[in-house]
N, C-alpha and C positions, 0 to 999 in steps of 0.2 A: 820208509820213515817220512819221506817228502809227501807221500799220499795220505798219511795219517794226520798230519798237521792241519790241512784244510778241513778235514772231517771234524776234528776236535774244535777248530775255530767256529765252524758252522753250528755244532752242537751247543757251544757256549753262547753264541749269538741267539740261537733259538730259545735256550733257557732264560736268557736275559729278557727277551721279548715276552715270554710266558709270564715271568715274574712281574714285569711291568704291567701287563694286562690284568693279572690277578690283583695287583695293588690298586689299580684304577677302579676295578669292579668293586673291591672291598670298600674303598673310600666312598664310591657312589652309593653303595648299600647303606653304609653307616650314616651318611648325610641325608639321604632322601627316603629311606625306608621308614615306615611308622615306628614310633618308639615302643609299640606293643609287640613288635617282632623281636625275636632274640638277636642280640648283638654282642660282640666282645666287650664293647663299652658304649656309653651313651654320651652324646654331646650335651654340654651344659651351657645354656644361653644366659647372658646377663640382660635383664630387663630394667629399663629405667624406672627408678622409684621416685614418685612424686611425693615429697614430704607433705604430710597433712598436719594442719594446726592441732596442737594438743589442747584438750579442754582446759579452760582457765581454772586454776585452783588457787588456794590461798598461798601455796608455796611458789607459784609462778608469777604472782602479782607484784608489781613494783610498789614498795611501801609509799603511803601517802606522805607528801612533804608538808611540814608545818608551815602555816602562813606567817611570814615575818617580813618586816621591812628590810632587814639586813640580808644581803646576798649570802646564800648558803649553798654548799655543794648539792647538786641534784642528781638523780639517776635518769635524767632525760634521755641519755644515750642507751639506757638499758631497754631491751625489748619488753613489751607488755607480756608476751608469752615466749618461753624459751622453746624454740623449734629446732628440729634436726639441722645441724650445720652451725649452730650457735653455742654448742656446749664444748666440753673438754674431752678430747679423744684419748682413750686408753687401749693400746693394742694388747690383746691377750695371747697372741701368737697363733700358730697353726695347730689344729686338733685333728688327729687321725683315729677314727674309731670303727669297729665292726658294727654293721647295721644288724637289726633283728632280721635274720634270714635263715630259713631251714638248713641251707647248705653251709652257712657261716662264711661264705666267700665274698659277700658284698661289703664294701667299706665306704666311708665318707671322709674326705679330707676338706676341712674348712678353716679358713683364716678369719678370725673374728676380732673386730674392733668395736668397743663399746663407747658410746657418747654419753657423758654424764652432764647433768645440770650443775653448775657451780653452787656451792652451799651459800655463798654470799653474793647477792646481786650487785654489790658495788664493783664486782669484777668487770662489769660492762662499762663502768666509768673510769677505769684505771687506764694509765698510759701503757704502751707496749711492754716496757721494762717491768712494770708492776704486774701486768698480766702474766708474763713469763715466769716470774717468781711465784705468783699464786698457783699457776698450773703445776710447777715443779713440786710445790708443797702438797697440792691436791693429789697428784699422781703418786707421791711417796706414801700418802695416807691410804690410797686405794691399794697400793702394792701390798700392804699388810693383810688385805683381804683376798689376795689373788688365789690362795689355795681354795677358799670357799667358792670363788667365782669359777675357777677352772673345774672344780668338782661338779658344780651345778650344770655348767655347759656340757661337760663330757657325759653326764648322766642323761641329759636331754637328747644329745646327739645319738648316743648309743641305743636309745629307746625307740628310734625311728626305724621305719622299714624303707626299702628301696622305693616302693610305690609312693610313699608319703613325702619323699623329698626330691624326686627327680623332676617334678613339675614346678612351674613358677608359683602356683598357689601353695604348694607344699613348703617351698622355701619361705614364703611370706608368713605362713602359719608357724613355722619353726622360729622365725625372727621374733614374732609376737610372744611365743612361749618363753623364749630366752629372756626377753625384756620383762615380762610379767613375773616370772619366777625369781629373777634377780632382785626386782624391786620389793617382792614380798620377803625375801630372805635377808636383804640388806636395807632395812628401812632408813638407815642413816644416809644412804645415797639415793639418787634417782637417775636411772638409766632412761634417756629420752629416745635413743635409737640404737639399733644393732646393725652394723655393717658387715657384710660378707666380702672380704677382700679376695677370697679364693673359695670355690665351692665345686668339688668334683665328687661324683658318685660313680662307683664302678663295681 
């Protein structure tokens, strides 16, 4: 019995070393091997997105103020163009969908936050308390359209292939598709940006 224990101990140590080595090799393969090679899963990188100014349109322009000698409230604090980061954020939650794949084993998990332009530009001249109240009312209004929003997003996500979304360019194309489709289906709102808070393809 005393002779068997050291053998078992050595075998267990050997197995542990082999498992550690295999884990290290697998990690190196996943990280450094080209994405065109088969892998159990692919790393998703977050690329910085530089917001680009939206083309000025009639709905983004600050209304002209009438000329008058009496001081009147102005929208001087409102931006001439509503850009990403200046709107109202609405979190639509995390979506998990099967991608279009012959095997049916690829899926996408994405957390999506939509940024809307406020319907009333006086939002930018309100104090913090008034803005909070305005945002609550706006989000409650958007909440009534969440089934349409979720259905649109899920339909777009599930129509993607693995090859079309695992690159940075693919994610940007998907972001644009979501924004354009929602703006065409919900003309009473205007989505100015789509944020991916989570994006995993596997």
